[in-house]
N, C-alpha and C positions, 0 to 999 in steps of 0.2 A: 571761553570766548572773550574774556577781558583783554582789551588791547586790539581786538579785531574790529573790522568795519563791516556792517551789514547794510547794503543799499545806501551808503552815505552816513549811516548812524554809527558813531564811534562809541563802542561799548566801554563803559568806565568800571562798573562793578555789578556783581549779581546782588539783587535785593529781595528775591523770592524764588521759590521753586515749588512745583507740584508734580503729580504723577505724569502729566503729559507735556509740561512746558516749564521753561525757566524765564524769569523776568529780570531785566537788566536796566540800570541807569545808563543813559546814553546821551550824547550831544549830536546835534545836527546843524549844519550851517544855516538852514532856513527856519527850522522848527525850534531850535534851542534845546533846552533840556527836556527829555522825554523818557518814557518807559518803553522798553522794547520787549515784547513777549515772543519767545522762539520755541517752536515745536521741537521736542526732544528728538535727537538723532535716530533712536531706535524706532520711532514712529513715522519717519518720513516716507516709508513705503506702505504704510497702513492707510488704505483708502478711507476707512471709517474715521480714523483719528484725524486725518487731514480734513475730511468733510466737516467734522465737528469744530475743528479749529477755525476754518473759514466761516462756518455758520456763526460762531461766537463773534467774530469780527464784523460780519455783516449786520447782525442784530444790534451790536453796539453802535455801529455807524448810523443806524436808523433812529437812534434816540439822541436827540440834541437837547440838552438841558444843563443849566449851571451846576446842578447837583449830580451829574453823571459825567464820568471821565470822557473826554472827547476822543473819538477815534480819528487818528491822523492819517494813517496809511495801512493798507493791507497788501502784502506782497510776497514774492518768492525771489530769493537771490542766492545763487550758488548752491541750489538744492535746499536752502533753508526757508521754511515757511515762517513768516514773521508778522507781527502786529505792533505798530507803533501807536501809542496812546499818550494823552496828556500826562505830564508828571504832576501828581497831586501831593501837596504839602501835608505834613502831619504824620500820623501813625495809624496802623490798623486798629479799628475800634475795639476789636476783641482784646488786644493787648492793653489798651487804655482802660477798658472796663475791668479787666482782671486786677489792675493795679489800683483803681480808684473807686469802683462801685462799692456800695450803692451811691449813685449820683443824685444831686439835687433835682427836684422835679422840673425846675425851669430849664436846666441844662438838657435833661432827657426830652422835654417837649421840643426844644430847639433841634435836637438830633432827629427825633421822630418826624417832625414836620419837614425837614429837608430830605430825609430818605423818602418820605411819602411823595414829595414833589417830583423827585427823580423817577420813582416807580410809576407815578401817575403818567408821566411823560412816556414811559415804556408802554403802559396800557393803552394810551392814546395812539401809539404806533402799532397796536395789536400784538404786543409782546408781553408774555408773562415771564417774570424773572426766574421763578421756581427755586432759587437758592439764596434767598435773603437771610443773612446771618452777620454777626459782627465782623467776621473774618473777611467779608466782602464789602466792607465799608471803610473808606479812609476818613479820618477825623483829625482836624487841627484844633487842639484845645485852646490855642491862643486866639484864634479868630472864630472858633465854633463853626467852622465851615465843614460841610460833609460832601463827599464824593462817592457815588455808587460805582462799584466795580463788577466785572466778571459776568458776562452773559453766556458763559460756557454751556449751561444746560437750559437756557431759556427756550420757550416754545412760541410759535406763531399761532395766534388764535384763529387765523384764517386758513391754517393748514387743514388737511383732510382729517376726519375722525380717526381713521386708522393710524395716521402718523402721531396723533396726540394721545391715544389710549395707552395705558400701562396695565399690564396684567395684575390682578389682585395678588397681593403678597410681594410685589416688586414695587420699587419706588425710585424716583429721581430726586435728589436733594440731600439735605443733611437732617438726620432723624430728629435731633433735638429741636429743630426749628420748622419742621415740616407740618403742613396741614393734614388733619386726619383723612380727608378725602383722597389725598395722594397715595394712601396706603391701601385703599379698597378698590382700585381699578377704575375710579371715576375719571372723567376728563377734568383736568385741573384748570380752573379759571382764575381771573384776577383776584378773586376772593381768597385764594390760597396765599398770595403775597401779603394780603392784609393780616392774615393769621400769623405769618412769619414775622411781620413787623411788630405785631402785638407781643410776640414772644421776646423779641429783641428789647422792647420797652420794659417788659416784665423783668428781664435779666438786668438791665441797666439800673432799674429802680431798687432791686432787692439783692442782686448778686446770686439769685436763685432762678430756677426754671419752673414752669407751671406743673411739672411732673417730677416725681422723686425717683423714678426708675434708675437703677444702677447698670443695667445691661440692655443691649438692643432689643432682645426678645421681650423683656419686661416693658420697655418703653413702647414698643409696637402695640402690646396689649392695652396699656394704659391709654394711649392715644385713641384707640378705637372703642374703648368701653367705659372710660372714667372721665368725669369732668375735671378740668384743671383746678389746682388749688387756688382759692381766692387770693387775690393780691395781698390783702391785709394779713393773711395767715402764712405768708411765705417765710420759710426758714424759722429761726428762733428769735428774730430781732424785734418782733412786736411792732411792725410798722403802723404808723398812725395816718392812714390815707382816708380822705373823705369818702363816704359811701358812694357818692356820685362818680368819683375818680375810679374807684375799684370797679364800678359797674361798666364804665367805658372800656376798660381793658378786657374785662371778662366777656363783654359782648363781642369784641373783635376775636376772642378766643373760642367763640361758639363752635361746637362740633359741626353744626349745619352751616354751610356757606350762606344760605338764604337768611340766616339769623344775624349775620354780621352787618356792618355798615354798608350802604350802597356803593361806596368806593373807598379806596385807600386814603384819599384826601379827606373824605367825610370823617373817617376814623381819626386822622391826625388833627383835624380842626376840633373835634369833640375832646380829644386828649389834651390839647393845648388849653382849651377853655376850662376843663376840669382840673388841670394842673395848677390853676391859679386859686383854687378853693383852699381854705384853711384846713388843717388836719381835723380828724374826727374829734370834735370837742368832748363828747362823753368819755371816750377812751382816755383822752388827756387828763380829764378830771379824775378818773379812777386811778390813774398812775400817781397823780398828785396826792390823793387821799392815802394811797398805799405808802408813799414816801413819808407823809406825816405820821402814820402809824408806826413805821419803823424807827422814826426819830424820837418817839415819846419815851 
């Protein structure tokens, strides 16, 4: 589609693709530089795929916040279903994290607080994102600005129970970041997004995930039956997090939604406050003593 025009949007280059759509950088005489998401040709006659695409656009349009990409236009032109959204500077957080994690606590706190603010705006609009993960976040390291993307599998908390239920053993989302209740057929609430955000924070801080499963079936079992690995014990790096900081992350990773913080912003505020605490001093002292012994 490079070089083509869609409803006045001049397509410049492809910048991303998925199973159902492709994303392009485009210019528009009124809106300037934007991202245009186009439903794939093979799905244009698929009523379910079209409905999901339109629903994603409508949910995104309901959430207006500086940390959520703005929905500019939803439409159909020449048989193409398209969604024009704000062009967000930076890079996908997943790519940045893979290259730079573990990240400093203050940087992670900045990222977590902004994601939480965008997610809270969605919750206030009765929308649960259901697919929070680094891949769905744009991050500009120069300005430390965050933009939340992709409401493709979001759900409306005001929809009927039948519409929101998922059969046990089936789930919607990304397994590595999904809340346990999403696997057991429960109605997913805003608390599930908090769990996913805590998993993102865990990954940014340690470059590890709270579970060590190597295969989907094993991950499924661990999520439903095992507690997550404490933050301080992640990987083999021997992280020196204050106990209070560890406790904040682990509370948001509680298997029971009721045991988590009352809102995603309550978690982010507690996280930011705990991030300012010094490292676990006893562990630091033990390491120093060990260093002295080795140098004798």
